[in-house]
Biopython code that builds the backbone (N, CA, C, O; Angstrom):
import numpy as np
from Bio.PDB.StructureBuilder import StructureBuilder

atoms = [
    (1, "MET", "N", (116.101, 95.185, 75.384)),
    (1, "MET", "CA", (115.517, 93.987, 75.933)),
    (1, "MET", "C", (116.168, 93.967, 77.587)),
    (1, "MET", "O", (115.432, 93.992, 78.573)),
    (2, "PHE", "N", (117.497, 93.922, 77.651)),
    (2, "PHE", "CA", (118.155, 93.921, 79.016)),
    (2, "PHE", "C", (117.580, 94.925, 79.961)),
    (2, "PHE", "O", (117.501, 94.690, 81.166)),
    (3, "LYS", "N", (117.166, 96.072, 79.404)),
    (3, "LYS", "CA", (116.680, 97.256, 80.148)),
    (3, "LYS", "C", (115.090, 96.856, 80.662)),
    (3, "LYS", "O", (114.716, 97.002, 81.826)),
    (4, "LYS", "N", (114.444, 96.453, 79.826)),
    (4, "LYS", "CA", (113.097, 95.743, 80.074)),
    (4, "LYS", "C", (113.214, 94.844, 81.342)),
    (4, "LYS", "O", (112.560, 95.037, 82.366)),
    (5, "VAL", "N", (113.944, 94.032, 81.198)),
    (5, "VAL", "CA", (114.266, 92.770, 82.519)),
    (5, "VAL", "C", (114.698, 93.717, 83.635)),
    (5, "VAL", "O", (114.236, 93.617, 84.772)),
    (6, "LEU", "N", (115.450, 94.489, 83.340)),
    (6, "LEU", "CA", (116.022, 95.331, 84.817)),
    (6, "LEU", "C", (114.872, 96.160, 85.343)),
    (6, "LEU", "O", (114.733, 96.333, 86.554)),
    (7, "ILE", "N", (113.995, 96.706, 84.396)),
    (7, "ILE", "CA", (112.937, 97.530, 84.960)),
    (7, "ILE", "C", (111.735, 96.631, 85.750)),
    (7, "ILE", "O", (111.106, 96.888, 86.777)),
    (8, "GLY", "N", (111.685, 95.485, 84.850)),
    (8, "GLY", "CA", (110.805, 94.561, 85.625)),
    (8, "GLY", "C", (111.215, 93.990, 86.914)),
    (8, "GLY", "O", (110.398, 93.848, 87.824)),
    (9, "ALA", "N", (112.684, 93.592, 87.048)),
    (9, "ALA", "CA", (113.209, 93.299, 88.080)),
    (9, "ALA", "C", (113.111, 94.315, 89.464)),
    (9, "ALA", "O", (112.982, 94.009, 90.649)),
    (10, "ALA", "N", (113.224, 95.611, 88.822)),
    (10, "ALA", "CA", (113.025, 96.809, 89.814)),
    (10, "ALA", "C", (111.681, 96.814, 90.351)),
    (10, "ALA", "O", (111.450, 96.938, 91.554)),
    (11, "GLY", "N", (110.630, 96.656, 89.290)),
    (11, "GLY", "CA", (109.412, 96.706, 89.788)),
    (11, "GLY", "C", (108.907, 95.593, 91.162)),
    (11, "GLY", "O", (108.311, 95.850, 92.209)),
    (12, "ILE", "N", (109.405, 94.389, 90.646)),
    (12, "ILE", "CA", (109.411, 93.255, 91.635)),
    (12, "ILE", "C", (109.915, 93.776, 93.116)),
    (12, "ILE", "O", (109.341, 93.633, 94.196)),
    (13, "LEU", "N", (111.236, 94.460, 92.814)),
    (13, "LEU", "CA", (111.741, 94.879, 94.424)),
    (13, "LEU", "C", (110.892, 95.887, 94.910)),
    (13, "LEU", "O", (110.553, 95.932, 96.092)),
    (14, "VAL", "N", (110.568, 96.612, 94.151)),
    (14, "VAL", "CA", (109.786, 97.856, 94.823)),
    (14, "VAL", "C", (108.443, 97.215, 95.392)),
    (14, "VAL", "O", (108.087, 97.347, 96.563)),
    (15, "GLY", "N", (107.731, 96.496, 94.412)),
    (15, "GLY", "CA", (106.415, 95.721, 95.149)),
    (15, "GLY", "C", (106.719, 94.912, 96.281)),
    (15, "GLY", "O", (105.840, 94.815, 97.137)),
    (16, "PHE", "N", (107.869, 94.275, 96.460)),
    (16, "PHE", "CA", (108.205, 93.408, 97.471)),
    (16, "PHE", "C", (108.467, 94.420, 98.723)),
    (16, "PHE", "O", (108.010, 94.168, 99.838)),
    (17, "LEU", "N", (109.209, 95.538, 98.459)),
    (17, "LEU", "CA", (109.521, 96.401, 99.623)),
    (17, "LEU", "C", (108.111, 97.021, 100.020)),
    (17, "LEU", "O", (107.895, 97.243, 101.212)),
    (18, "ASN", "N", (107.328, 97.253, 99.244)),
    (18, "ASN", "CA", (106.069, 97.820, 99.561)),
    (18, "ASN", "C", (105.176, 96.815, 100.353)),
    (18, "ASN", "O", (104.765, 97.147, 101.465)),
    (19, "GLY", "N", (104.868, 95.627, 99.834)),
    (19, "GLY", "CA", (104.243, 94.659, 100.585)),
    (19, "GLY", "C", (104.892, 94.225, 102.161)),
    (19, "GLY", "O", (104.194, 93.751, 103.058)),
    (20, "LEU", "N", (106.254, 94.476, 102.266)),
    (20, "LEU", "CA", (106.794, 93.931, 103.345)),
    (20, "LEU", "C", (106.839, 95.093, 104.474)),
    (20, "LEU", "O", (106.691, 94.836, 105.669)),
    (21, "PHE", "N", (107.057, 96.385, 103.975)),
    (21, "PHE", "CA", (107.313, 97.484, 104.777)),
    (21, "PHE", "C", (106.123, 98.419, 104.810)),
    (21, "PHE", "O", (106.135, 99.279, 105.691)),
    (22, "GLY", "N", (105.085, 98.374, 103.966)),
    (22, "GLY", "CA", (103.943, 99.333, 103.773)),
    (22, "GLY", "C", (104.541, 100.716, 103.300)),
    (22, "GLY", "O", (104.948, 101.659, 103.980)),
    (23, "SER", "N", (104.471, 100.551, 101.898)),
    (23, "SER", "CA", (104.911, 101.721, 101.285)),
    (23, "SER", "C", (106.563, 101.951, 101.299)),
    (23, "SER", "O", (107.066, 102.947, 100.779)),
    (24, "GLY", "N", (107.156, 101.166, 101.794)),
    (24, "GLY", "CA", (108.690, 101.296, 101.794)),
    (24, "GLY", "C", (109.173, 101.357, 100.434)),
    (24, "GLY", "O", (110.195, 102.035, 100.334)),
    (25, "GLY", "N", (108.781, 100.895, 99.442)),
    (25, "GLY", "CA", (109.079, 100.849, 98.109)),
    (25, "GLY", "C", (109.400, 102.096, 97.578)),
    (25, "GLY", "O", (110.414, 102.223, 96.892)),
    (26, "GLY", "N", (108.628, 103.068, 97.821)),
    (26, "GLY", "CA", (109.079, 104.447, 97.456)),
    (26, "GLY", "C", (110.289, 104.820, 97.339)),
    (26, "GLY", "O", (110.778, 105.357, 96.344)),
    (27, "MET", "N", (111.063, 104.442, 98.779)),
    (27, "MET", "CA", (112.374, 104.820, 98.936)),
    (27, "MET", "C", (113.241, 104.291, 97.860)),
    (27, "MET", "O", (114.164, 104.970, 97.410)),
    (28, "ALA", "N", (112.957, 103.034, 97.411)),
    (28, "ALA", "CA", (113.583, 102.580, 96.331)),
    (28, "ALA", "C", (113.237, 102.839, 95.030)),
    (28, "ALA", "O", (114.064, 102.889, 94.119)),
    (29, "ALA", "N", (111.895, 103.028, 94.875)),
    (29, "ALA", "CA", (111.508, 103.373, 93.271)),
    (29, "ALA", "C", (112.107, 104.745, 92.755)),
    (29, "ALA", "O", (112.529, 104.829, 91.602)),
    (30, "VAL", "N", (112.138, 105.827, 93.637)),
    (30, "VAL", "CA", (112.874, 106.944, 93.101)),
    (30, "VAL", "C", (114.209, 106.994, 92.505)),
    (30, "VAL", "O", (114.424, 107.667, 91.497)),
    (31, "PRO", "N", (115.279, 106.183, 93.200)),
    (31, "PRO", "CA", (116.596, 106.005, 92.549)),
    (31, "PRO", "C", (116.476, 104.928, 91.518)),
    (31, "PRO", "O", (117.316, 104.844, 90.622)),
    (32, "LEU", "N", (115.523, 104.144, 91.602)),
    (32, "LEU", "CA", (115.386, 103.279, 90.437)),
    (32, "LEU", "C", (115.164, 103.794, 89.249)),
    (32, "LEU", "O", (115.832, 103.543, 88.245)),
    (33, "LEU", "N", (113.963, 104.735, 89.327)),
    (33, "LEU", "CA", (113.283, 105.567, 88.099)),
    (33, "LEU", "C", (114.588, 106.475, 87.764)),
    (33, "LEU", "O", (114.815, 106.595, 86.560)),
    (34, "LYS", "N", (115.451, 107.112, 88.625)),
    (34, "LYS", "CA", (116.282, 107.928, 88.062)),
    (34, "LYS", "C", (117.334, 107.290, 87.348)),
    (34, "LYS", "O", (117.887, 107.859, 86.407)),
    (35, "ALA", "N", (117.691, 106.000, 87.777)),
    (35, "ALA", "CA", (118.740, 105.156, 86.901)),
    (35, "ALA", "C", (118.075, 104.611, 85.757)),
    (35, "ALA", "O", (118.751, 103.900, 85.014)),
    (36, "ALA", "N", (116.853, 104.820, 85.476)),
    (36, "ALA", "CA", (116.357, 104.381, 84.238)),
    (36, "ALA", "C", (116.088, 105.486, 83.187)),
    (36, "ALA", "O", (115.642, 105.377, 82.045)),
    (37, "GLY", "N", (116.420, 106.412, 83.776)),
    (37, "GLY", "CA", (116.526, 107.808, 82.875)),
    (37, "GLY", "C", (115.540, 108.851, 83.145)),
    (37, "GLY", "O", (115.425, 109.890, 82.494)),
    (38, "VAL", "N", (114.737, 108.453, 84.291)),
    (38, "VAL", "CA", (113.575, 109.289, 84.371)),
    (38, "VAL", "C", (114.128, 110.637, 85.218)),
    (38, "VAL", "O", (114.941, 110.538, 86.137)),
    (39, "GLU", "N", (113.602, 111.802, 84.797)),
    (39, "GLU", "CA", (114.030, 113.031, 85.351)),
    (39, "GLU", "C", (113.618, 113.106, 86.881)),
    (39, "GLU", "O", (112.720, 112.413, 87.360)),
    (40, "ASP", "N", (114.286, 113.920, 87.511)),
    (40, "ASP", "CA", (113.997, 114.096, 89.039)),
    (40, "ASP", "C", (112.645, 114.163, 89.461)),
    (40, "ASP", "O", (112.147, 113.262, 90.136)),
    (41, "ARG", "N", (111.920, 115.334, 89.050)),
    (41, "ARG", "CA", (110.685, 115.607, 89.536)),
    (41, "ARG", "C", (109.722, 114.423, 89.131)),
    (41, "ARG", "O", (108.940, 113.894, 89.922)),
    (42, "ARG", "N", (109.868, 114.076, 87.825)),
    (42, "ARG", "CA", (108.859, 113.097, 87.284)),
    (42, "ARG", "C", (109.187, 111.656, 88.083)),
    (42, "ARG", "O", (108.248, 110.900, 88.328)),
    (43, "SER", "N", (110.383, 111.350, 88.428)),
    (43, "SER", "CA", (110.678, 109.973, 89.312)),
    (43, "SER", "C", (109.849, 110.006, 90.641)),
    (43, "SER", "O", (109.205, 109.065, 91.103)),
    (44, "HIS", "N", (110.000, 111.417, 91.235)),
    (44, "HIS", "CA", (109.048, 111.505, 92.523)),
    (44, "HIS", "C", (107.679, 111.280, 92.325)),
    (44, "HIS", "O", (106.981, 110.588, 93.067)),
    (45, "ALA", "N", (107.240, 111.955, 91.168)),
    (45, "ALA", "CA", (105.751, 111.861, 90.961)),
    (45, "ALA", "C", (105.481, 110.628, 90.513)),
    (45, "ALA", "O", (104.541, 110.068, 91.076)),
    (46, "THR", "N", (106.123, 109.949, 89.525)),
    (46, "THR", "CA", (106.004, 108.558, 89.061)),
    (46, "THR", "C", (105.845, 107.471, 90.389)),
    (46, "THR", "O", (104.891, 106.705, 90.529)),
    (47, "SER", "N", (106.866, 107.578, 91.209)),
    (47, "SER", "CA", (106.944, 106.749, 92.448)),
    (47, "SER", "C", (105.499, 106.834, 93.252)),
    (47, "SER", "O", (104.909, 105.872, 93.743)),
    (48, "ILE", "N", (105.150, 107.966, 93.266)),
    (48, "ILE", "CA", (103.657, 108.316, 94.210)),
    (48, "ILE", "C", (102.825, 107.435, 93.490)),
    (48, "ILE", "O", (102.181, 106.581, 94.099)),
    (49, "CYS", "N", (102.759, 107.546, 92.199)),
    (49, "CYS", "CA", (101.654, 106.703, 91.346)),
    (49, "CYS", "C", (102.015, 105.218, 91.537)),
    (49, "CYS", "O", (101.079, 104.431, 91.675)),
    (50, "ILE", "N", (103.101, 104.822, 91.556)),
    (50, "ILE", "CA", (103.502, 103.195, 91.636)),
    (50, "ILE", "C", (102.956, 102.868, 93.234)),
    (50, "ILE", "O", (102.154, 101.984, 93.534)),
    (51, "ILE", "N", (103.610, 103.817, 94.154)),
    (51, "ILE", "CA", (103.265, 103.399, 95.438)),
    (51, "ILE", "C", (101.867, 103.439, 95.634)),
    (51, "ILE", "O", (101.410, 102.445, 96.198)),
    (52, "GLY", "N", (101.106, 104.282, 95.333)),
    (52, "GLY", "CA", (99.603, 104.240, 95.478)),
    (52, "GLY", "C", (98.986, 103.172, 95.091)),
    (52, "GLY", "O", (98.182, 102.657, 95.868)),
    (53, "SER", "N", (99.215, 102.615, 93.847)),
    (53, "SER", "CA", (98.704, 101.425, 93.239)),
    (53, "SER", "C", (98.975, 100.291, 94.112)),
    (53, "SER", "O", (98.111, 99.546, 94.574)),
    (54, "LEU", "N", (100.250, 100.205, 94.311)),
    (54, "LEU", "CA", (100.724, 98.847, 95.154)),
    (54, "LEU", "C", (100.175, 99.031, 96.516)),
    (54, "LEU", "O", (99.857, 97.965, 97.043)),
    (55, "SER", "N", (99.965, 100.159, 97.276)),
    (55, "SER", "CA", (99.392, 100.243, 98.375)),
    (55, "SER", "C", (97.942, 99.799, 98.364)),
    (55, "SER", "O", (97.498, 99.127, 99.295)),
    (56, "LEU", "N", (97.234, 100.140, 97.385)),
    (56, "LEU", "CA", (95.828, 99.748, 97.135)),
    (56, "LEU", "C", (95.757, 98.305, 97.079)),
    (56, "LEU", "O", (94.951, 97.620, 97.709)),
    (57, "PHE", "N", (96.658, 97.878, 96.278)),
    (57, "PHE", "CA", (96.665, 96.231, 95.983)),
    (57, "PHE", "C", (96.699, 95.481, 97.361)),
    (57, "PHE", "O", (95.953, 94.578, 97.740)),
    (58, "THR", "N", (97.856, 96.136, 98.087)),
    (58, "THR", "CA", (98.309, 95.574, 99.375)),
    (58, "THR", "C", (97.389, 95.660, 100.551)),
    (58, "THR", "O", (97.351, 94.843, 101.471)),
    (59, "LEU", "N", (96.591, 96.820, 100.417)),
    (59, "LEU", "CA", (95.444, 97.083, 101.379)),
    (59, "LEU", "C", (94.516, 95.876, 101.154)),
    (59, "LEU", "O", (94.145, 95.226, 102.131)),
    (60, "GLY", "N", (94.062, 95.495, 99.704)),
    (60, "GLY", "CA", (93.163, 94.559, 99.461)),
    (60, "GLY", "C", (93.589, 93.422, 100.043)),
    (60, "GLY", "O", (92.788, 92.744, 100.687)),
    (61, "VAL", "N", (95.036, 93.005, 99.892)),
    (61, "VAL", "CA", (95.222, 91.418, 100.457)),
    (61, "VAL", "C", (95.301, 91.603, 102.238)),
    (61, "VAL", "O", (95.189, 90.608, 102.954)),
    (62, "TYR", "N", (95.473, 92.764, 102.725)),
    (62, "TYR", "CA", (95.298, 92.750, 104.204)),
    (62, "TYR", "C", (93.999, 92.747, 104.608)),
    (62, "TYR", "O", (93.662, 92.105, 105.603)),
    (63, "LEU", "N", (93.027, 93.547, 103.796)),
    (63, "LEU", "CA", (91.577, 93.468, 104.300)),
    (63, "LEU", "C", (91.072, 92.031, 104.054)),
    (63, "LEU", "O", (90.342, 91.484, 104.881)),
    (64, "TYR", "N", (91.521, 91.325, 102.738)),
    (64, "TYR", "CA", (91.125, 89.923, 102.723)),
    (64, "TYR", "C", (91.420, 88.987, 103.659)),
    (64, "TYR", "O", (90.751, 87.962, 103.787)),
    (65, "ARG", "N", (92.491, 89.289, 104.415)),
    (65, "ARG", "CA", (93.089, 88.495, 105.538)),
    (65, "ARG", "C", (92.600, 88.893, 106.696)),
    (65, "ARG", "O", (92.913, 88.152, 107.628)),
    (66, "GLY", "N", (91.832, 89.951, 107.015)),
    (66, "GLY", "CA", (91.324, 90.381, 107.975)),
    (66, "GLY", "C", (92.493, 91.062, 109.106)),
    (66, "GLY", "O", (92.459, 91.011, 110.335)),
    (67, "GLU", "N", (93.375, 91.616, 108.332)),
    (67, "GLU", "CA", (94.527, 92.195, 109.099)),
    (67, "GLU", "C", (94.543, 93.563, 109.584)),
    (67, "GLU", "O", (95.205, 94.030, 110.510)),
    (68, "VAL", "N", (93.675, 94.156, 108.780)),
    (68, "VAL", "CA", (93.377, 95.771, 109.212)),
    (68, "VAL", "C", (92.082, 96.045, 109.241)),
    (68, "VAL", "O", (91.198, 95.484, 108.592)),
    (69, "GLN", "N", (91.945, 97.175, 110.230)),
    (69, "GLN", "CA", (90.537, 97.682, 110.323)),
    (69, "GLN", "C", (90.712, 99.141, 109.813)),
    (69, "GLN", "O", (91.559, 99.900, 110.283)),
    (70, "LEU", "N", (89.910, 99.453, 108.887)),
    (70, "LEU", "CA", (89.680, 100.773, 108.362)),
    (70, "LEU", "C", (89.555, 101.911, 109.249)),
    (70, "LEU", "O", (90.111, 102.981, 109.003)),
    (71, "LYS", "N", (88.759, 101.684, 110.393)),
    (71, "LYS", "CA", (88.532, 102.800, 111.443)),
    (71, "LYS", "C", (89.569, 103.235, 112.117)),
    (71, "LYS", "O", (89.472, 104.328, 112.674)),
    (72, "ASN", "N", (90.721, 102.516, 112.208)),
    (72, "ASN", "CA", (92.035, 102.818, 112.526)),
    (72, "ASN", "C", (92.482, 103.729, 111.854)),
    (72, "ASN", "O", (93.070, 104.634, 112.446)),
    (73, "ALA", "N", (92.339, 103.775, 110.357)),
    (73, "ALA", "CA", (93.095, 104.618, 109.592)),
    (73, "ALA", "C", (92.297, 105.816, 109.273)),
    (73, "ALA", "O", (92.948, 106.761, 108.826)),
    (74, "LEU", "N", (91.080, 105.971, 109.400)),
    (74, "LEU", "CA", (90.153, 107.236, 109.164)),
    (74, "LEU", "C", (90.600, 108.553, 109.755)),
    (74, "LEU", "O", (90.543, 109.613, 109.130)),
    (75, "PRO", "N", (91.091, 108.420, 111.104)),
    (75, "PRO", "CA", (91.708, 109.654, 111.723)),
    (75, "PRO", "C", (92.768, 110.427, 111.047)),
    (75, "PRO", "O", (92.905, 111.647, 111.130)),
    (76, "PHE", "N", (93.527, 109.590, 110.351)),
    (76, "PHE", "CA", (94.880, 110.021, 109.651)),
    (76, "PHE", "C", (94.641, 110.580, 108.083)),
    (76, "PHE", "O", (95.432, 111.270, 107.440)),
    (77, "LEU", "N", (93.501, 110.152, 107.708)),
    (77, "LEU", "CA", (93.155, 110.562, 106.212)),
    (77, "LEU", "C", (93.018, 112.135, 105.941)),
    (77, "LEU", "O", (93.569, 112.635, 104.961)),
    (78, "PRO", "N", (92.360, 112.803, 106.726)),
    (78, "PRO", "CA", (92.321, 114.281, 106.381)),
    (78, "PRO", "C", (93.499, 115.046, 106.406)),
    (78, "PRO", "O", (93.688, 115.978, 105.625)),
    (79, "GLY", "N", (94.405, 114.651, 107.381)),
    (79, "GLY", "CA", (95.833, 115.355, 107.420)),
    (79, "GLY", "C", (96.681, 114.768, 106.207)),
    (79, "GLY", "O", (97.388, 115.527, 105.544)),
    (80, "GLY", "N", (96.600, 113.355, 105.915)),
    (80, "GLY", "CA", (97.324, 112.809, 104.955)),
    (80, "GLY", "C", (97.024, 113.468, 103.669)),
    (80, "GLY", "O", (97.916, 113.905, 102.943)),
    (81, "ILE", "N", (95.656, 113.545, 103.364)),
    (81, "ILE", "CA", (95.257, 114.291, 102.008)),
    (81, "ILE", "C", (95.798, 115.731, 102.012)),
    (81, "ILE", "O", (96.269, 116.155, 100.956)),
    (82, "MET", "N", (95.780, 116.415, 102.950)),
    (82, "MET", "CA", (96.215, 117.872, 103.227)),
    (82, "MET", "C", (97.720, 117.813, 102.942)),
    (82, "MET", "O", (98.180, 118.501, 102.031)),
    (83, "GLY", "N", (98.381, 117.146, 103.567)),
    (83, "GLY", "CA", (99.919, 116.786, 103.271)),
    (83, "GLY", "C", (100.269, 116.412, 101.825)),
    (83, "GLY", "O", (101.078, 117.096, 101.198)),
    (84, "ALA", "N", (99.698, 115.384, 101.308)),
    (84, "ALA", "CA", (99.694, 114.936, 100.001)),
    (84, "ALA", "C", (99.542, 116.422, 98.960)),
    (84, "ALA", "O", (100.382, 116.765, 98.127)),
    (85, "ALA", "N", (98.465, 117.030, 99.222)),
    (85, "ALA", "CA", (98.472, 118.142, 98.500)),
    (85, "ALA", "C", (99.415, 119.211, 98.613)),
    (85, "ALA", "O", (99.706, 119.851, 97.603)),
    (86, "ALA", "N", (99.908, 119.472, 99.683)),
    (86, "ALA", "CA", (101.043, 120.372, 99.989)),
    (86, "ALA", "C", (102.218, 119.916, 99.291)),
    (86, "ALA", "O", (102.870, 120.643, 98.542)),
    (87, "GLY", "N", (102.510, 118.608, 99.558)),
    (87, "GLY", "CA", (103.623, 117.959, 98.735)),
    (87, "GLY", "C", (103.861, 117.981, 97.355)),
    (87, "GLY", "O", (104.949, 118.138, 96.801)),
    (88, "ALA", "N", (102.522, 117.776, 96.731)),
    (88, "ALA", "CA", (102.529, 117.742, 95.508)),
    (88, "ALA", "C", (102.720, 119.254, 94.758)),
    (88, "ALA", "O", (103.324, 119.463, 93.706)),
    (89, "TRP", "N", (102.050, 120.206, 95.582)),
    (89, "TRP", "CA", (102.316, 121.694, 95.137)),
    (89, "TRP", "C", (103.723, 122.057, 95.269)),
    (89, "TRP", "O", (104.251, 122.765, 94.411)),
    (90, "LEU", "N", (104.375, 121.620, 96.292)),
    (90, "LEU", "CA", (105.723, 122.045, 96.760)),
    (90, "LEU", "C", (106.793, 121.401, 95.628)),
    (90, "LEU", "O", (107.867, 121.926, 95.335)),
    (91, "LEU", "N", (106.299, 120.221, 95.091)),
    (91, "LEU", "CA", (107.227, 119.503, 94.267)),
    (91, "LEU", "C", (107.387, 120.448, 93.036)),
    (91, "LEU", "O", (108.449, 120.834, 92.545)),
    (92, "GLN", "N", (106.236, 120.715, 92.675)),
    (92, "GLN", "CA", (106.498, 121.661, 91.189)),
    (92, "GLN", "C", (107.253, 123.209, 91.378)),
    (92, "GLN", "O", (107.637, 123.952, 90.474)),
    (93, "ARG", "N", (107.325, 123.417, 92.786)),
    (93, "ARG", "CA", (107.782, 124.988, 92.993)),
    (93, "ARG", "C", (109.493, 124.730, 93.667)),
    (93, "ARG", "O", (110.377, 125.582, 93.589)),
    (94, "LEU", "N", (109.600, 123.816, 94.098)),
    (94, "LEU", "CA", (111.042, 123.808, 94.779)),
    (94, "LEU", "C", (112.166, 123.354, 93.581)),
    (94, "LEU", "O", (111.843, 122.574, 92.685)),
    (95, "PRO", "N", (113.315, 123.855, 93.668)),
    (95, "PRO", "CA", (114.372, 123.576, 92.736)),
    (95, "PRO", "C", (114.690, 122.082, 93.077)),
    (95, "PRO", "O", (114.469, 121.632, 94.201)),
    (96, "VAL", "N", (115.249, 121.290, 92.006)),
    (96, "VAL", "CA", (115.557, 119.870, 92.000)),
    (96, "VAL", "C", (116.426, 119.706, 93.138)),
    (96, "VAL", "O", (116.124, 118.872, 93.991)),
    (97, "LYS", "N", (117.549, 120.455, 93.262)),
    (97, "LYS", "CA", (118.392, 120.522, 94.303)),
    (97, "LYS", "C", (117.848, 120.187, 95.669)),
    (97, "LYS", "O", (118.193, 119.208, 96.331)),
    (98, "TRP", "N", (116.920, 121.142, 96.042)),
    (98, "TRP", "CA", (116.248, 120.861, 97.576)),
    (98, "TRP", "C", (115.456, 119.733, 97.504)),
    (98, "TRP", "O", (115.413, 119.106, 98.563)),
    (99, "ILE", "N", (114.765, 119.241, 96.516)),
    (99, "ILE", "CA", (113.977, 117.930, 96.475)),
    (99, "ILE", "C", (115.083, 116.687, 96.813)),
    (99, "ILE", "O", (114.853, 115.740, 97.564)),
    (100, "ARG", "N", (116.153, 116.894, 96.180)),
    (100, "ARG", "CA", (117.231, 115.976, 96.347)),
    (100, "ARG", "C", (117.654, 115.809, 97.719)),
    (100, "ARG", "O", (117.847, 114.707, 98.234)),
    (101, "LEU", "N", (117.806, 117.013, 98.350)),
    (101, "LEU", "CA", (118.608, 117.187, 99.744)),
    (101, "LEU", "C", (117.332, 116.652, 100.565)),
    (101, "LEU", "O", (117.498, 115.621, 101.216)),
    (102, "ILE", "N", (116.170, 117.225, 100.582)),
    (102, "ILE", "CA", (114.990, 116.652, 101.514)),
    (102, "ILE", "C", (114.728, 115.246, 101.516)),
    (102, "ILE", "O", (114.353, 114.592, 102.489)),
    (103, "PHE", "N", (114.993, 114.747, 100.141)),
    (103, "PHE", "CA", (114.570, 113.204, 99.990)),
    (103, "PHE", "C", (115.923, 112.507, 100.863)),
    (103, "PHE", "O", (115.758, 111.720, 101.795)),
    (104, "SER", "N", (117.074, 112.891, 100.440)),
    (104, "SER", "CA", (118.255, 112.268, 101.151)),
    (104, "SER", "C", (118.288, 112.552, 102.580)),
    (104, "SER", "O", (118.944, 111.758, 103.254)),
    (105, "LEU", "N", (117.726, 113.504, 103.175)),
    (105, "LEU", "CA", (117.702, 113.644, 104.666)),
    (105, "LEU", "C", (116.541, 112.735, 105.342)),
    (105, "LEU", "O", (116.623, 112.217, 106.455)),
    (106, "LEU", "N", (115.446, 112.645, 104.453)),
    (106, "LEU", "CA", (114.474, 111.671, 104.778)),
    (106, "LEU", "C", (114.897, 110.237, 105.024)),
    (106, "LEU", "O", (114.595, 109.566, 106.011)),
    (107, "ILE", "N", (115.775, 109.791, 103.805)),
    (107, "ILE", "CA", (116.423, 108.439, 104.022)),
    (107, "ILE", "C", (117.262, 108.277, 105.057)),
    (107, "ILE", "O", (117.204, 107.322, 105.831)),
    (108, "LEU", "N", (118.185, 109.317, 105.128)),
    (108, "LEU", "CA", (119.041, 109.344, 106.275)),
    (108, "LEU", "C", (118.418, 109.274, 107.826)),
    (108, "LEU", "O", (118.950, 108.605, 108.713)),
    (109, "TYR", "N", (117.295, 110.013, 107.998)),
    (109, "TYR", "CA", (116.644, 110.072, 109.174)),
    (109, "TYR", "C", (115.909, 108.653, 109.332)),
    (109, "TYR", "O", (115.869, 108.086, 110.424)),
    (110, "SER", "N", (115.377, 108.161, 108.266)),
    (110, "SER", "CA", (114.663, 107.000, 108.484)),
    (110, "SER", "C", (115.803, 105.712, 108.735)),
    (110, "SER", "O", (115.502, 104.742, 109.431)),
    (111, "SER", "N", (116.684, 105.802, 108.296)),
    (111, "SER", "CA", (117.956, 104.645, 108.501)),
    (111, "SER", "C", (118.419, 104.735, 110.020)),
    (111, "SER", "O", (118.611, 103.704, 110.665)),
    (112, "ILE", "N", (118.605, 106.091, 110.612)),
    (112, "ILE", "CA", (119.091, 106.277, 111.736)),
    (112, "ILE", "C", (118.035, 105.758, 112.831)),
    (112, "ILE", "O", (118.352, 104.992, 113.740)),
    (113, "ARG", "N", (116.694, 106.288, 112.627)),
    (113, "ARG", "CA", (115.596, 105.509, 113.434)),
    (113, "ARG", "C", (115.642, 104.035, 113.393)),
    (113, "ARG", "O", (115.605, 103.485, 114.494)),
    (114, "LEU", "N", (115.723, 103.214, 112.247)),
    (114, "LEU", "CA", (115.771, 101.985, 112.170)),
    (114, "LEU", "C", (117.023, 101.313, 113.190)),
    (114, "LEU", "O", (116.942, 100.359, 113.964)),
    (115, "PHE", "N", (117.986, 102.040, 112.927)),
    (115, "PHE", "CA", (119.388, 101.710, 113.531)),
    (115, "PHE", "C", (119.190, 101.555, 115.146)),
    (115, "PHE", "O", (119.552, 100.583, 115.809)),
    (116, "LEU", "N", (118.557, 102.687, 115.618)),
    (116, "LEU", "CA", (118.546, 102.977, 116.880)),
    (116, "LEU", "C", (117.461, 102.377, 117.810)),
    (116, "LEU", "O", (117.473, 102.453, 119.039)),
    (117, "ARG", "N", (116.610, 101.827, 117.118)),
    (117, "ARG", "CA", (115.281, 101.188, 117.790)),
    (117, "ARG", "C", (115.732, 99.865, 118.429)),
    (117, "ARG", "O", (114.917, 99.155, 119.019)),
]
sb = StructureBuilder()
sb.init_structure("model")
sb.init_model(0)
sb.init_chain("A")
sb.init_seg("    ")
for serial, (resi, resn, name, xyz) in enumerate(atoms, 1):
    if name == "N":
        sb.init_residue(resn, " ", resi, " ")
    sb.init_atom(name, np.array(xyz, "f"), 0.0, 1.0, " ", f" {name:<3s}", serial, name[0])
structure = sb.get_structure()
């Protein structure tokens, strides 16, 4: 019972971060999934599923409010789709050690950029 409550609270946190930062919840979802006992590769893949769903919901909210114009996003979609396909392909082929290192470096890089702005 306690684990379900904890997972529910983690979901609220991830959703909140996603709505606030625009997919920033993914950075929190992976460690939270791992803490819940989900294996490394599966936690990364599950995080993408969670963030994709939350991003679509958040997009609907922003569209409803008139705060986004889809024409601004269209130029990014082809490259984003190719990058997503490459990342999904690599996730299955890289050793877990490398996935952890890359993810850690991405978090570190993001943190440094936030502090230096």
